[in-house]
ROLOTOR-887409 format. One record per residue (C-alpha): x, y, z; residue number from 1; chain. Coordinates in Angstrom, 3 decimals. Layout:
% residues N
X/Y/Z/NUM/A
...
This chain:
% residues 354
-4.683/-7.850/15.270/1/A
-8.220/-6.958/16.601/2/A
-11.032/-9.669/17.146/3/A
-11.546/-10.070/13.251/4/A
-9.758/-12.964/12.152/5/A
-10.639/-13.328/8.218/6/A
-8.119/-13.378/5.686/7/A
-8.104/-13.563/1.917/8/A
-4.795/-15.019/0.710/9/A
-3.795/-14.597/-2.916/10/A
-1.232/-16.809/-3.810/11/A
-2.591/-19.573/-1.376/12/A
-1.696/-22.508/-3.917/13/A
2.065/-21.165/-4.266/14/A
4.779/-21.420/-1.933/15/A
4.965/-18.465/0.596/16/A
1.044/-18.406/0.031/17/A
0.316/-21.600/1.107/18/A
2.783/-21.680/4.181/19/A
0.544/-18.741/5.635/20/A
-2.574/-20.304/4.585/21/A
-1.749/-23.223/6.804/22/A
-0.422/-21.453/9.502/23/A
-3.882/-18.657/10.134/24/A
-6.133/-21.830/9.455/25/A
-4.008/-23.158/12.571/26/A
-4.449/-20.120/14.409/27/A
-8.321/-19.769/14.305/28/A
-8.466/-17.569/11.218/29/A
-11.171/-18.017/8.769/30/A
-8.992/-18.326/5.395/31/A
-10.656/-17.102/2.146/32/A
-8.442/-17.894/-1.287/33/A
-8.592/-16.878/-4.681/34/A
-7.767/-19.116/-7.649/35/A
-8.341/-18.706/-11.016/36/A
-9.066/-22.267/-12.094/37/A
-10.320/-24.879/-9.650/38/A
-12.939/-26.946/-8.962/39/A
-12.844/-26.381/-5.159/40/A
-14.965/-22.810/-6.213/41/A
-18.134/-22.502/-3.021/42/A
-16.543/-25.363/-0.835/43/A
-14.037/-25.584/1.714/44/A
-10.749/-27.788/1.955/45/A
-7.963/-27.576/4.387/46/A
-10.350/-25.152/5.833/47/A
-10.032/-22.443/3.306/48/A
-13.148/-21.278/1.334/49/A
-11.811/-21.132/-2.293/50/A
-13.306/-18.699/-4.602/51/A
-12.944/-18.842/-8.339/52/A
-11.597/-15.427/-9.975/53/A
-8.396/-13.642/-10.825/54/A
-6.261/-11.373/-9.465/55/A
-6.104/-8.981/-12.267/56/A
-9.537/-8.838/-12.001/57/A
-10.153/-5.495/-9.407/58/A
-13.819/-6.950/-9.003/59/A
-13.281/-10.323/-7.984/60/A
-10.625/-9.531/-5.366/61/A
-12.827/-6.556/-4.235/62/A
-15.198/-8.975/-4.064/63/A
-13.697/-12.084/-2.230/64/A
-11.470/-9.131/0.336/65/A
-15.206/-8.159/1.621/66/A
-14.816/-8.441/5.796/67/A
-11.337/-9.510/5.466/68/A
-8.659/-7.667/8.113/69/A
-5.741/-9.132/6.517/70/A
-4.753/-9.287/2.701/71/A
-1.882/-11.457/1.873/72/A
-0.569/-10.712/-1.146/73/A
1.737/-13.622/-2.247/74/A
1.134/-13.790/-6.244/75/A
4.134/-13.736/-8.177/76/A
4.406/-13.483/-11.835/77/A
7.074/-14.459/-13.747/78/A
9.064/-11.201/-14.353/79/A
10.400/-13.019/-16.935/80/A
7.332/-13.609/-19.032/81/A
5.973/-10.210/-18.772/82/A
5.152/-10.589/-15.282/83/A
6.084/-6.675/-14.540/84/A
3.095/-5.412/-16.476/85/A
1.041/-7.928/-14.335/86/A
3.033/-7.344/-11.164/87/A
1.332/-4.275/-10.446/88/A
-2.123/-4.342/-11.624/89/A
-2.341/-7.426/-9.439/90/A
-1.092/-5.353/-6.316/91/A
-3.458/-2.241/-7.192/92/A
-6.372/-4.776/-6.714/93/A
-4.830/-5.704/-3.067/94/A
-4.012/-2.166/-2.476/95/A
-7.613/-1.064/-3.114/96/A
-9.315/-3.955/-1.209/97/A
-6.866/-3.034/1.842/98/A
-7.790/0.940/1.448/99/A
-12.049/0.003/1.563/100/A
-11.505/-2.196/4.141/101/A
-9.192/-0.713/6.687/102/A
-7.407/-4.140/6.216/103/A
-3.631/-4.698/6.664/104/A
-1.753/-5.951/3.392/105/A
1.510/-8.497/4.094/106/A
3.978/-8.217/1.333/107/A
6.955/-10.733/1.392/108/A
9.777/-9.115/0.324/109/A
13.103/-9.583/-0.893/110/A
16.756/-8.811/-0.934/111/A
16.710/-7.244/-4.693/112/A
15.972/-3.941/-3.780/113/A
19.337/-3.420/-2.552/114/A
22.777/-3.176/-3.021/115/A
25.667/-5.243/-2.298/116/A
26.118/-4.729/1.469/117/A
27.317/-6.488/4.655/118/A
24.442/-5.597/6.982/119/A
21.196/-3.944/5.286/120/A
18.568/-2.358/7.875/121/A
15.166/-1.814/6.870/122/A
15.891/1.856/6.545/123/A
18.899/1.860/3.723/124/A
18.394/3.605/1.088/125/A
16.862/1.551/-1.825/126/A
19.628/1.132/-4.838/127/A
18.328/-1.697/-6.991/128/A
20.560/-3.538/-9.538/129/A
18.257/-5.920/-11.014/130/A
14.643/-5.177/-13.408/131/A
13.197/-7.387/-10.783/132/A
14.272/-5.231/-7.630/133/A
13.290/-1.744/-9.561/134/A
9.478/-3.205/-9.428/135/A
9.941/-4.098/-5.955/136/A
10.776/-1.131/-5.047/137/A
7.758/0.421/-6.734/138/A
5.441/-1.939/-5.359/139/A
6.453/-0.932/-2.163/140/A
6.498/2.478/-2.511/141/A
2.932/2.288/-3.761/142/A
1.853/0.450/0.147/143/A
3.110/3.546/1.294/144/A
0.513/5.413/-0.508/145/A
-1.854/2.975/0.074/146/A
-1.468/3.416/3.892/147/A
-1.872/6.790/3.569/148/A
-5.286/6.444/2.318/149/A
-6.303/4.019/5.223/150/A
-5.183/1.003/4.718/151/A
-1.957/-0.726/7.199/152/A
1.081/-2.346/5.399/153/A
3.750/-5.469/6.514/154/A
6.762/-6.255/4.686/155/A
8.452/-8.925/5.420/156/A
11.964/-9.423/3.205/157/A
13.973/-12.693/3.277/158/A
16.907/-13.852/1.131/159/A
16.428/-16.797/-1.293/160/A
13.487/-19.349/-0.604/161/A
13.536/-23.129/-0.059/162/A
11.258/-25.587/0.898/163/A
8.835/-28.859/0.564/164/A
7.015/-26.579/-1.624/165/A
8.778/-23.535/-2.210/166/A
7.701/-23.046/-6.050/167/A
9.881/-20.928/-8.303/168/A
13.265/-20.771/-6.420/169/A
17.231/-21.183/-7.633/170/A
17.354/-24.551/-5.240/171/A
15.017/-26.505/-7.358/172/A
15.212/-25.082/-10.656/173/A
19.191/-24.405/-10.525/174/A
21.064/-26.453/-7.780/175/A
19.238/-29.778/-7.426/176/A
16.297/-31.361/-10.279/177/A
13.509/-32.737/-8.906/178/A
12.370/-35.916/-8.861/179/A
15.914/-37.971/-8.518/180/A
18.802/-37.982/-5.807/181/A
21.093/-35.561/-6.973/182/A
24.369/-37.197/-8.278/183/A
25.895/-33.413/-8.725/184/A
24.977/-29.668/-7.899/185/A
24.889/-26.712/-9.825/186/A
26.051/-23.504/-7.738/187/A
25.008/-20.495/-8.742/188/A
27.578/-18.295/-6.781/189/A
31.055/-17.527/-6.950/190/A
33.363/-19.256/-3.887/191/A
34.010/-17.727/-1.315/192/A
30.896/-14.993/-1.832/193/A
27.914/-15.092/0.959/194/A
24.316/-15.562/0.192/195/A
21.295/-15.634/2.009/196/A
18.764/-18.424/2.110/197/A
15.681/-18.494/3.725/198/A
13.471/-21.845/4.523/199/A
9.731/-20.821/3.892/200/A
8.196/-23.026/6.849/201/A
10.375/-20.433/9.007/202/A
9.453/-17.059/6.849/203/A
5.933/-18.185/7.369/204/A
6.075/-18.600/11.238/205/A
7.608/-15.371/11.529/206/A
5.259/-13.602/9.628/207/A
1.910/-15.453/11.557/208/A
4.360/-13.946/15.145/209/A
4.393/-10.837/13.737/210/A
0.904/-10.218/12.752/211/A
-0.196/-11.679/16.136/212/A
2.088/-8.952/17.303/213/A
-0.457/-5.933/18.603/214/A
2.209/-3.448/18.932/215/A
2.496/-3.249/14.581/216/A
2.146/0.131/13.763/217/A
-0.050/1.184/10.458/218/A
2.922/0.272/8.048/219/A
6.220/-1.872/9.574/220/A
8.983/-3.757/7.645/221/A
11.235/-6.104/9.028/222/A
14.195/-8.380/7.462/223/A
14.306/-12.094/8.559/224/A
17.898/-13.635/8.702/225/A
17.366/-16.969/7.632/226/A
20.023/-19.070/7.009/227/A
23.468/-16.840/5.591/228/A
25.981/-18.797/3.931/229/A
28.989/-16.999/4.706/230/A
30.985/-18.588/1.371/231/A
28.880/-20.559/-0.481/232/A
29.698/-23.771/0.621/233/A
27.238/-24.349/3.681/234/A
24.024/-25.500/1.316/235/A
25.966/-27.465/-0.948/236/A
27.451/-29.532/2.064/237/A
24.092/-29.800/3.739/238/A
22.055/-31.157/0.338/239/A
25.562/-33.541/-0.309/240/A
25.086/-34.622/3.712/241/A
21.219/-35.449/3.062/242/A
21.615/-37.289/0.162/243/A
24.512/-39.230/1.922/244/A
27.173/-38.265/-0.433/245/A
30.506/-36.328/0.542/246/A
31.796/-36.514/-2.500/247/A
28.769/-34.748/-4.315/248/A
30.093/-32.659/-7.209/249/A
28.965/-29.180/-7.586/250/A
29.687/-27.747/-10.996/251/A
29.577/-24.062/-12.094/252/A
26.183/-22.536/-13.030/253/A
26.264/-21.993/-16.976/254/A
26.251/-17.822/-16.763/255/A
27.674/-17.678/-20.099/256/A
25.406/-19.818/-22.058/257/A
22.450/-17.696/-20.534/258/A
24.267/-14.709/-21.778/259/A
24.803/-16.378/-25.232/260/A
21.536/-17.162/-25.493/261/A
19.861/-14.013/-24.606/262/A
19.333/-12.473/-27.909/263/A
16.989/-15.293/-28.522/264/A
15.314/-15.662/-25.353/265/A
14.590/-12.882/-23.600/266/A
13.492/-14.702/-20.477/267/A
17.576/-15.866/-19.884/268/A
18.704/-12.134/-20.388/269/A
16.540/-11.340/-17.115/270/A
18.018/-14.367/-15.581/271/A
21.325/-13.624/-16.402/272/A
21.122/-10.314/-15.137/273/A
21.067/-11.646/-11.446/274/A
24.227/-13.180/-11.732/275/A
25.317/-9.902/-9.607/276/A
23.275/-11.217/-7.009/277/A
25.363/-14.148/-6.552/278/A
28.742/-12.292/-7.388/279/A
28.276/-9.421/-4.514/280/A
26.962/-10.152/-1.606/281/A
23.553/-8.763/-0.033/282/A
22.723/-9.400/3.346/283/A
19.425/-8.362/5.266/284/A
19.844/-7.553/9.067/285/A
17.440/-9.024/11.211/286/A
18.260/-7.072/14.507/287/A
14.874/-5.285/14.491/288/A
13.539/-8.194/13.913/289/A
15.211/-9.899/16.858/290/A
14.676/-6.511/19.119/291/A
10.768/-6.842/18.474/292/A
9.844/-10.579/18.403/293/A
12.672/-11.822/21.102/294/A
13.778/-14.452/18.779/295/A
13.538/-15.580/14.834/296/A
12.393/-19.130/14.188/297/A
14.595/-20.620/12.452/298/A
15.043/-24.974/11.858/299/A
18.523/-25.632/11.747/300/A
20.292/-26.291/7.970/301/A
20.366/-29.627/7.604/302/A
16.897/-30.501/8.602/303/A
15.337/-27.601/6.328/304/A
17.501/-29.271/3.374/305/A
16.381/-32.570/4.388/306/A
12.767/-31.746/4.356/307/A
13.186/-30.090/1.302/308/A
14.649/-32.784/-0.773/309/A
11.954/-35.169/0.721/310/A
9.281/-32.582/-0.737/311/A
11.218/-32.398/-4.227/312/A
10.964/-36.172/-4.440/313/A
14.819/-36.253/-4.262/314/A
14.851/-38.850/-0.895/315/A
12.690/-41.432/0.036/316/A
9.957/-39.853/2.219/317/A
10.434/-39.835/6.088/318/A
7.856/-38.825/9.195/319/A
7.496/-35.250/8.343/320/A
6.124/-32.134/10.626/321/A
2.719/-31.454/11.115/322/A
2.977/-28.146/9.381/323/A
4.907/-29.568/6.117/324/A
2.239/-32.080/6.152/325/A
-0.739/-29.595/6.298/326/A
1.401/-27.655/3.508/327/A
1.348/-30.857/1.345/328/A
-2.601/-30.976/1.314/329/A
-2.938/-27.105/0.381/330/A
-0.365/-27.276/-2.598/331/A
-2.528/-30.218/-4.487/332/A
-6.029/-29.637/-3.002/333/A
-8.498/-32.159/-3.750/334/A
-11.883/-31.703/-4.488/335/A
-14.564/-31.773/-1.494/336/A
-17.499/-34.314/-2.259/337/A
-20.211/-32.410/0.075/338/A
-19.675/-28.892/-0.452/339/A
-19.853/-26.534/3.279/340/A
-21.983/-23.387/3.191/341/A
-20.078/-20.579/3.468/342/A
-20.201/-18.075/6.450/343/A
-23.295/-16.271/6.063/344/A
-21.885/-12.898/5.145/345/A
-20.883/-14.639/1.781/346/A
-22.807/-15.875/-0.898/347/A
-23.194/-19.155/-1.810/348/A
-22.386/-18.981/-4.974/349/A
-18.747/-17.460/-5.469/350/A
-18.131/-15.190/-8.538/351/A
-16.825/-16.350/-11.569/352/A
-13.902/-14.354/-13.545/353/A
-15.236/-13.413/-16.990/354/A
């Protein structure tokens, strides 16, 4: 990265956006965040300058991104609630800002771009099997177009997320119920089929190490290995160990119920479409990342699962890692009593979306 250490994070109150924002602040970046509804507008909290605005409003994004060398596009509206109609306009606004300022856009990617494979490299043909995968392919195509117009891009793809503040994910919305110690689990996958997981703090640290590397070209993409569960039993066993229940019952996920309900609830139809990604393994190959960085940051599975369950309120709190504590403060920012004047190049009154 050059000497400009100013970043705009879209989605800073979400899972990966919050994790990245914390680490940017810790590394001395001047971090700005855009949020549609916030009492933090015009103030600084947790080392982040909060702008009131909407990622669906191009003017808001362009204004907040002025002077930024990095734009983190971690906005992820639900594809099940007309999110595909929002995702592309939001991304285009970020890309327009990146082109205007010659900034690098960081896009968290996923495995849904690809079909089943034992080892998917970054240059593998993208043949998505789901609506979400098709959307992701189009998003990445637009990144390449923006690079041709003067932007820079970094895509970091990973498996299914989990973590203390991971937001929407299979771990906290399908397998384990937040707020209570699990009496049983629901596992979406088929026995004997591998599945790839990624602990969000590890993913964010990987992204920051890549951004700090001056060897990055104008367009780069990397795959994160994360935690590969070879037969679907490693994750459930780690949860059972964390809660001290070696006999914890693992139930089947009710895919059939989702299919039967899909005529009434389109959201269920879209979720049911993802079943194939749990029935056939898609494993992202991280060899290029290892060659580039020398290693991949990776918390051992038991520690990662334990801290995730603590963050979800499923286990009694213990002393968390400093980065996890900082992430908690970003996830729910408290109002700051005394406004802190933004940098000189910013207006004191930050823009308010219409």
